[in-house]
Backbone as ProteinMPNN parsed JSONL, in Angstrom:
{"seq_chain_A": "MRRILIVLALLVYIGQLSAQEEVKKDTVYADDSVDVEYSAMPVITISASDLESDQESQDISGLLSASRDPFVSTAGYTFGPARYRIRGYDSENTLVTINGLIANDVESGRAYW", "coords_chain_A": {"N_chain_A": [[120.191, 30.926, 72.869], [118.377, 31.157, 75.07], [120.176, 31.906, 77.177], [120.528, 34.672, 76.136], [118.127, 35.82, 76.237], [117.586, 36.021, 78.616], [119.732, 37.694, 79.594], [119.094, 39.796, 78.122], [116.649, 40.632, 79.627], [117.081, 40.985, 82.277], [119.045, 43.218, 81.975], [117.123, 44.967, 81.014], [115.4, 45.229, 83.393], [117.017, 46.184, 85.06], [117.678, 48.373, 84.132], [115.338, 49.828, 84.358], [115.022, 49.992, 87.517], [117.203, 51.605, 87.874], [116.152, 53.959, 86.881], [114.222, 54.972, 88.632], [113.246, 57.396, 91.297], [113.964, 58.301, 94.545], [111.453, 59.016, 96.742], [111.049, 62.246, 98.604], [109.803, 62.535, 101.468], [109.446, 64.164, 103.639], [110.403, 66.771, 102.711], [109.695, 70.232, 101.639], [109.847, 72.402, 99.009], [110.016, 75.727, 98.558], [109.322, 77.959, 96.328], [108.23, 80.392, 96.064], [108.641, 82.616, 97.492], [109.424, 85.947, 97.435], [112.479, 88.63, 97.647], [112.084, 91.223, 98.89], [113.646, 93.498, 99.265], [115.084, 93.795, 97.184], [113.438, 94.588, 95.345], [111.855, 96.471, 92.652], [109.498, 97.557, 92.828], [107.155, 99.712, 94.592], [106.837, 99.171, 98.353], [104.429, 98.588, 100.638], [104.123, 98.296, 104.182], [101.746, 96.983, 106.417], [101.09, 97.292, 109.687], [100.212, 95.299, 112.79], [98.763, 96.878, 114.469], [97.114, 98.827, 112.34], [95.869, 96.817, 111.415], [94.119, 96.241, 113.498], [92.56, 98.41, 114.088], [89.68, 100.483, 115.016], [88.198, 101.374, 112.902], [86.096, 101.002, 110.84], [85.53, 102.019, 108.25], [87.646, 102.53, 107.037], [89.66, 100.923, 104.591], [91.762, 99.068, 102.21], [92.376, 101.03, 100.52], [92.31, 103.293, 101.893], [94.669, 103.125, 103.137], [96.525, 102.766, 101.08], [96.473, 105.316, 99.72], [97.745, 106.829, 101.774], [100.315, 106.52, 101.422], [103.704, 107.21, 100.798], [104.493, 107.008, 98.388], [104.034, 108.46, 95.18], [102.607, 107.192, 92.983], [101.405, 104.9, 94.228], [100.014, 106.281, 96.086], [98.093, 107.468, 94.492], [96.682, 105.374, 93.251], [95.22, 104.301, 95.506], [93.085, 106.211, 95.271], [91.529, 105.068, 93.357], [90.909, 102.374, 93.682], [89.376, 99.012, 93.414], [87.285, 96.517, 94.566], [88.062, 94.044, 93.119], [90.146, 94.58, 91.201], [92.791, 97.117, 90.649], [94.571, 99.922, 89.96], [97.531, 101.333, 89.305], [99.179, 104.374, 88.393], [100.645, 104.179, 85.322], [101.5, 101.72, 85.652], [99.942, 98.452, 84.98], [97.464, 96.686, 86.599], [97.95, 93.927, 86.399], [100.77, 93.834, 86.318], [101.547, 94.366, 88.914], [103.08, 93.6, 91.819], [102.147, 91.709, 94.408], [102.743, 90.843, 97.643], [102.5, 88.977, 100.684], [103.87, 88.547, 103.619], [106.132, 88.076, 102.266], [105.388, 86.275, 100.014], [104.105, 85.477, 97.186], [101.061, 86.836, 96.473], [99.642, 86.964, 93.864], [97.388, 86.254, 91.203], [98.048, 83.086, 89.481], [97.512, 82.633, 86.71], [96.213, 85.135, 85.615], [98.005, 87.174, 86.61], [97.143, 89.254, 88.177], [96.437, 90.746, 91.382], [94.562, 88.967, 93.882], [91.878, 88.775, 96.181]], "CA_chain_A": [[119.31, 31.781, 72.902], [117.652, 31.247, 76.254], [120.783, 33.019, 78.059], [120.744, 36.124, 75.594], [116.98, 36.568, 76.445], [117.856, 35.767, 80.216], [120.489, 38.729, 79.645], [118.422, 41.166, 77.951], [115.477, 40.701, 80.297], [118.172, 41.666, 83.338], [119.309, 44.53, 81.461], [115.968, 46.042, 81.007], [115.083, 45.379, 84.496], [118.143, 46.945, 85.948], [117.68, 50.074, 83.654], [114.164, 50.289, 85.153], [115.397, 50.293, 88.748], [117.933, 53.037, 88.306], [115.339, 55.255, 86.726], [113.384, 55.426, 89.71], [114.266, 58.122, 92.136], [113.357, 58.088, 95.825], [110.499, 60.439, 96.964], [111.353, 62.685, 99.857], [108.228, 62.987, 102.006], [109.823, 65.282, 104.6], [110.817, 68.088, 102.403], [108.647, 70.945, 100.887], [110.484, 73.297, 98.427], [109.234, 76.977, 98.747], [110.391, 79.03, 95.578], [107.541, 81.513, 95.823], [109.022, 83.77, 98.425], [110.248, 86.946, 96.977], [113.145, 89.272, 98.487], [111.711, 92.381, 98.879], [114.484, 94.459, 99.288], [115.726, 94.113, 95.7], [112.198, 94.636, 94.267], [111.97, 97.96, 91.99], [108.153, 98.187, 93.086], [106.844, 100.228, 96.116], [106.491, 98.38, 99.407], [103.653, 99.021, 101.851], [103.996, 97.422, 105.197], [100.951, 97.279, 107.349], [101.203, 96.719, 110.993], [99.172, 94.76, 113.248], [97.777, 98.061, 114.732], [96.525, 99.237, 111.443], [94.588, 95.841, 110.909], [93.263, 96.039, 114.643], [92.098, 99.582, 114.535], [88.184, 100.265, 115.135], [87.684, 102.397, 111.819], [85.613, 99.995, 109.811], [85.095, 102.607, 106.919], [89.035, 102.5, 106.462], [90.169, 100.033, 103.839], [92.984, 98.977, 101.64], [92.415, 102.296, 99.794], [92.924, 104.435, 102.767], [96.354, 102.686, 103.637], [97.386, 103.239, 99.938], [96.69, 106.743, 99.538], [98.527, 107.396, 102.78], [101.482, 106.072, 101.529], [104.576, 108.413, 100.429], [104.776, 107.122, 96.942], [102.734, 109.233, 94.339], [101.808, 106.175, 92.27], [100.363, 104.195, 95.14], [98.476, 106.905, 96.749], [97.16, 107.553, 93.613], [96.121, 104.002, 93.453], [94.464, 104.454, 96.636], [91.756, 106.338, 94.929], [90.944, 104.243, 92.015], [90.851, 100.838, 94.208], [88.081, 98.487, 93.385], [87.595, 95.113, 95.199], [88.98, 93.158, 92.185], [91.339, 95.358, 90.348], [93.371, 98.423, 91.228], [95.586, 100.322, 88.726], [98.612, 102.14, 89.811], [99.299, 105.033, 87.187], [101.902, 103.769, 84.783], [101.255, 100.156, 85.854], [98.664, 97.817, 85.119], [97.442, 95.545, 87.951], [98.707, 92.414, 86.102], [102.136, 93.839, 86.467], [102.013, 94.767, 90.136], [103.443, 92.264, 92.585], [101.511, 91.769, 95.707], [103.372, 89.849, 98.736], [101.951, 88.716, 102.139], [104.889, 87.731, 104.162], [107.15, 87.454, 101.363], [104.523, 85.1, 99.567], [103.271, 85.975, 96.18], [99.554, 86.94, 96.278], [98.994, 87.128, 92.527], [96.806, 84.969, 90.503], [98.897, 82.629, 88.616], [96.922, 82.77, 85.367], [96.082, 86.352, 85.079], [98.715, 87.977, 87.18], [96.456, 90.21, 88.895], [96.286, 90.491, 92.979], [93.256, 88.387, 94.123], [91.612, 88.807, 97.46]], "C_chain_A": [[118.657, 32.06, 74.241], [118.491, 32.337, 77.163], [120.653, 34.329, 77.43], [119.198, 36.449, 76.266], [117.224, 36.906, 77.808], [118.502, 37.409, 80.38], [120.01, 40.083, 79.614], [117.326, 41.562, 78.742], [115.974, 41.55, 81.873], [118.496, 42.853, 83.079], [118.145, 45.443, 81.277], [115.307, 46.143, 82.469], [115.862, 46.31, 85.562], [118.17, 48.505, 85.409], [116.193, 50.652, 84.201], [114.408, 50.699, 86.645], [116.02, 51.276, 88.62], [117.255, 54.15, 87.62], [114.615, 55.776, 87.693], [114.143, 56.155, 90.856], [113.052, 58.006, 93.592], [112.699, 59.286, 96.283], [110.73, 60.793, 98.244], [109.95, 63.28, 100.6], [108.432, 63.885, 103.13], [110.395, 66.54, 104.031], [109.78, 68.696, 101.398], [109.841, 72.04, 100.534], [109.474, 74.589, 98.199], [109.857, 78.005, 97.733], [109.223, 80.338, 95.417], [107.788, 82.844, 96.569], [110.002, 85.01, 97.486], [111.17, 87.862, 97.997], [112.617, 90.604, 97.836], [112.447, 93.524, 98.941], [115.074, 94.961, 97.993], [114.728, 94.413, 94.754], [112.294, 96.119, 93.85], [110.45, 98.236, 92.326], [108.157, 98.577, 94.466], [106.546, 98.942, 97.041], [105.728, 99.265, 100.476], [103.486, 97.98, 102.822], [102.701, 97.89, 106.143], [101.074, 96.323, 108.595], [100.059, 96.035, 111.327], [98.018, 95.894, 113.994], [96.963, 98.603, 113.606], [95.345, 98.116, 111.104], [93.533, 95.739, 111.955], [92.725, 97.217, 115.038], [90.279, 99.39, 114.518], [87.477, 101.012, 114.107], [87.331, 101.264, 110.927], [85.289, 100.543, 108.483], [86.649, 102.558, 106.377], [89.472, 101.27, 106.001], [91.561, 99.822, 103.11], [93.597, 100.517, 101.122], [92.657, 103.415, 100.602], [94.576, 104.131, 103.162], [96.861, 103.133, 102.346], [97.315, 104.469, 99.439], [97.312, 107.407, 100.674], [99.847, 107.097, 102.584], [102.297, 107.577, 100.76], [104.915, 108.373, 98.867], [103.591, 107.645, 95.962], [102.096, 108.307, 93.441], [101.088, 105.291, 93.172], [99.324, 104.943, 95.624], [97.541, 107.365, 95.645], [96.102, 106.614, 93.143], [95.152, 103.915, 94.347], [92.767, 105.027, 96.258], [90.91, 105.823, 93.797], [91.128, 102.779, 92.208], [89.528, 100.214, 94.005], [88.243, 97.245, 94.378], [88.153, 94.099, 94.217], [90.013, 93.612, 91.597], [91.629, 96.705, 90.774], [94.324, 98.58, 89.964], [96.261, 101.408, 89.426], [98.933, 102.956, 88.302], [100.579, 104.429, 86.58], [102.033, 101.965, 84.636], [99.695, 99.52, 85.631], [98.555, 96.545, 86.167], [97.634, 94.315, 87.649], [100.145, 92.619, 86.267], [102.606, 94.329, 87.96], [102.012, 93.472, 91.014], [102.903, 92.564, 93.954], [101.97, 90.882, 96.714], [102.612, 89.635, 99.997], [103.244, 87.962, 102.794], [105.878, 87.262, 103.575], [106.56, 86.419, 100.315], [103.814, 85.878, 98.536], [101.862, 85.911, 96.288], [98.982, 87.179, 95.291], [98.571, 85.886, 92.043], [97.734, 84.577, 89.399], [98.736, 82.925, 87.245], [97.003, 84.145, 84.959], [97.349, 87.23, 85.647], [98.627, 88.964, 88.075], [96.368, 89.577, 90.549], [94.74, 89.955, 93.02], [93.128, 88.478, 95.829], [90.616, 87.77, 97.946]], "O_chain_A": [[118.398, 33.234, 74.505], [117.981, 33.3, 77.734], [120.664, 35.256, 78.24], [119.174, 37.511, 76.888], [117.073, 38.075, 78.165], [117.952, 38.241, 81.101], [120.181, 41.053, 80.352], [116.952, 42.732, 78.663], [115.361, 42.47, 82.415], [118.263, 43.694, 83.948], [118.291, 46.659, 81.405], [114.671, 47.169, 82.707], [115.447, 46.931, 86.54], [118.539, 49.512, 86.013], [116.022, 51.851, 84.419], [113.964, 51.796, 86.98], [115.541, 52.205, 89.271], [117.734, 55.278, 87.744], [114.336, 56.975, 87.684], [115.232, 55.816, 91.32], [111.849, 57.748, 93.631], [113.222, 60.4, 96.252], [110.677, 59.922, 99.113], [109.277, 64.259, 100.277], [107.405, 64.395, 103.578], [110.865, 67.366, 104.814], [109.149, 68.047, 100.565], [110.612, 72.496, 101.379], [108.338, 74.469, 97.74], [110.731, 78.794, 98.093], [109.47, 81.218, 94.593], [107.248, 83.917, 96.303], [111.116, 84.805, 97.005], [110.754, 87.928, 99.154], [112.689, 90.959, 96.66], [111.893, 94.588, 98.666], [115.448, 96.103, 97.728], [114.965, 94.508, 93.55], [112.773, 96.939, 94.634], [110.139, 99.387, 92.018], [108.845, 98.076, 95.356], [106.106, 97.884, 96.59], [106.145, 100.281, 101.031], [102.883, 96.938, 102.565], [102.644, 99.044, 106.566], [101.139, 95.094, 108.618], [99.061, 95.994, 110.608], [96.794, 95.767, 114.045], [95.847, 98.914, 114.022], [94.226, 98.378, 110.663], [92.391, 95.342, 111.723], [92.361, 97.308, 116.211], [89.705, 98.384, 114.102], [86.297, 101.318, 114.279], [88.201, 100.636, 110.323], [84.838, 99.803, 107.608], [86.771, 102.55, 105.152], [89.712, 100.423, 106.86], [92.495, 100.506, 103.528], [94.722, 101.004, 101.238], [93.158, 104.437, 100.133], [95.437, 104.974, 103.415], [97.741, 103.988, 102.447], [98.188, 104.761, 98.622], [97.432, 108.628, 100.571], [100.629, 107.362, 103.497], [101.758, 108.601, 100.339], [105.417, 109.285, 98.211], [102.424, 107.257, 96.022], [100.96, 108.617, 93.083], [99.996, 104.918, 92.742], [98.136, 104.624, 95.676], [96.355, 107.612, 95.864], [94.972, 106.907, 92.752], [94.104, 103.4, 93.956], [91.692, 104.592, 96.671], [89.782, 106.194, 93.473], [91.418, 102.009, 91.292], [88.542, 100.835, 94.4], [89.326, 97.05, 94.93], [88.808, 93.207, 94.758], [90.945, 92.815, 91.493], [90.732, 97.405, 91.243], [94.724, 97.702, 89.2], [95.658, 102.281, 90.05], [98.945, 102.337, 87.238], [101.53, 104.194, 87.325], [102.522, 101.256, 83.756], [98.62, 99.986, 86.008], [99.402, 95.688, 86.416], [97.521, 93.482, 88.548], [100.826, 91.599, 86.366], [103.773, 94.632, 88.21], [101.199, 92.55, 90.961], [103.21, 93.594, 94.554], [101.372, 89.815, 96.574], [101.916, 90.632, 100.196], [103.54, 86.825, 102.428], [106.539, 86.306, 103.98], [107.393, 85.701, 99.763], [103.043, 86.79, 98.832], [101.398, 84.776, 96.183], [97.833, 87.611, 95.386], [99.063, 84.779, 92.265], [98.168, 85.362, 88.557], [99.657, 83.416, 86.592], [97.764, 84.443, 84.038], [97.65, 88.136, 84.87], [99.558, 89.503, 88.673], [96.27, 88.397, 90.884], [93.854, 90.436, 92.314], [94.071, 88.291, 96.598], [90.304, 87.724, 99.136]]}, "name": "protein", "num_of_chains": 1, "seq": "MRRILIVLALLVYIGQLSAQEEVKKDTVYADDSVDVEYSAMPVITISASDLESDQESQDISGLLSASRDPFVSTAGYTFGPARYRIRGYDSENTLVTINGLIANDVESGRAYW"}
């Protein structure tokens, strides 16, 4: 009886050891990047000179209205600090990326600043 209990205890212990996974502390997985080339949404690229200009009155709505895409240029006139709407799209269906990383809110899907 004692041997059976020892064998069962060893089997349970071995099962617990094999269930453990080694934690990799030097690896970071980044699945948030988006391949912008294959995205169906219009892409706006803002250069460093656009950001460093001395025009304090120009904001993102001016950059959006200067776009060649008619939907995005329309959104430049109806832009607010919290939400904007591109004609035909709700703001929760617009993908905003910064350096290829998604900048949309996880819960609402809207872009946040």
